[in-house]
N, C-alpha and C positions, 0 to 999 in steps of 0.2 A: 742692796737697796738701790732703787732707781734714782736717777737725777731729779725727777719731779719731787720725790719725797725729800731729797736733800735740800732743794730750793724751799720747800715748805718749812723744813726745820730752820733754815737760815732766816726765813721771814719771821717765824715764831720767836726765835731768839732775838731778833732785832727790834721787837716791839718795845722792850724796856728802853733800849737806846732811843727809839723813835719818841717815846713819851718824855724821856729826859731832854731830848733835843727840842721838843715843843716848848718845854719850860725855859730852856735857854733862849729860844726865839722870842718867847713872850717877854722875858726880862731884858733881852738885848735887841730890841726891835729895830735898831739901826746898825746891826752887825754887817760887816763887809764880807764879801765873798771869800777873801783870803783867810780871814779869821774863822769863818764857818768851816772852811776846808781843813784848817789845822785841827779844829775841834773834832771834826768828823774822822780825820785820819787817826787821831789818838784813840777815839772810841772804837774804830774798826780794828786797829792793831790789837787792842786788849781783847775784843770779842773773838778775834781769830786765834790769838795765842792760847786762850783758855781751853778750847776743845783739844788743841794739840797737847797741852799739859794733861788734860783728863784722859786722852787717848793713851798717853804714855803710862799713866797710872793703871788704867784699865787693862792694858796689855800685860802688866805684871801679874794680874790675878785671873786673867781670862781662862787659863787651863783648869784652874781650881773650880770654876763655876760654869763650865761650858754646857752642862745639862740644863741649867736653869737661867742662862744668860738672857733669854727673851723676857723672862719675868722681871729681871733686874732692869732691863732697858725700859719695859713698860712702867715699872714702878718709879724709876727715876724721872722719866719724862712726865708722867702723871703728877708726881709730887711737885715738879717745877711748874707745870701748868696750873695746878691748884694754888701754889704759892703766889704766882703772878696774879691770878684772879683775886685771891684773898687780899693781897697787898693793895691792889688797885681799888678795891671796895672799902678798905679800911684806912686809907691814907689820911693823915691829919694835915692841916695847913702848914706850910713851911714857916718856921718861926723866924729865921733870919735870912737875909738876902745874901747870896753868894756872889763873889766876883768871878764870873765865868771866863775872864781873860787870864786868870792865874793858872799856871800849869798844874800845881798840886790839886786845885779844885777839879779840873777836867780829868786828871788821872784818878782822883777819888770817885768821880761819877763813872768813869770808864770801868773801874774795878767793880763797883757796885752793880752796874748793869750787865757785867759779863760773868759773874760768879755762876749763874745758871749754865753757861756754856761749858764750864769745867765739868759739870756733871754729865752733860750731853756728850762730851768727849769720852768719858768713861763708857757710855753706852755705845759709842762708835767703835771702840776697841772690842766690845763684846759681840758686835754683829759684823765685824770685819769691814768697816768702812774705809774707803781710800781717804786717808787723813789729809793728804796734800790738796786733793780736790775739795774736800769738805772745808778746810781752813780757807781756801781761796774764795769759795762761794760765800761762806759766812762773812769774811772780811769785806768783800765787795758789797754784799747786801746790807751790811751794817753801815758802811760808808754812805750808801744811797739813802738808807733810812734816817741817818743823822742829818744829812743835808736837807732831805725833804721835811723832817721834823722841825728843823730850825726855820725853814721857809713857812711851813704851816703855822708854827708858833707865832710868827710875825703877823700872819694873816687871819688864822682861825680862832685864836684864843685858847682858853684853858679847858674847854669842854671835850676836846678830842682825845687827850692823853689817856684818861682813865679807860675809855672804851677800847683803845688800841691795845692796852695791856691785857684786857679781858679776852680780846680776839686772839692775841698771841698765846695766852694760856690755853685756850680751847684748842688751838692748832697743835700745840705740843701734846696735849692729852690724846687727841685723835691719832696722831702719829704713833704714840706709844701703844695705843690699842691696836693699830694696824700691824705694828711689829709683832705684838703678842699673837694676834689672830693668824698671821702668816706662818709663824713658827709652830702653831698648833694645827696648821693645815685647814683652817676654816675658810680661807679664800686665797686664790693665787695672787702673786705680785702683780700690781697693775702698772 
């Protein structure tokens, strides 16, 4: 898989984090750079760890499903994309206000926004992705998405988050379709 596709996957995965960071920025409109950096680092570490864990799990079953691995990768990425779109369209208003400066709150948000990356990590094992490069790119992309999300949250308000999750879901579906079509020899790798 080429570097461009890996960057697109990282961007797609980071949209949940971006949307959560927008909410943080909206609620903490006087957040300082150092606090934002700590929040972004925690979110990036979880988003980078989950594909590594998924890759390890996927490596354990890879040989058993090698003839249909591209279907699994397509299915997993498509399901994640559909889930992201569905959740963004069906979100209810938040009932209680969270204290985003508490570590357990940020860790909870980081876990919730990175579960999808665990499944993507399984796909990475099935298609022989370089996991060190993948984790690095996903971590850096997520850090940048979190920082930008908090900044945009302070500036742009609540309207942007839902749209970004939809875009992220669509990107993951398209990448899953690309993996499938490449393995079925419908078009060469770009």
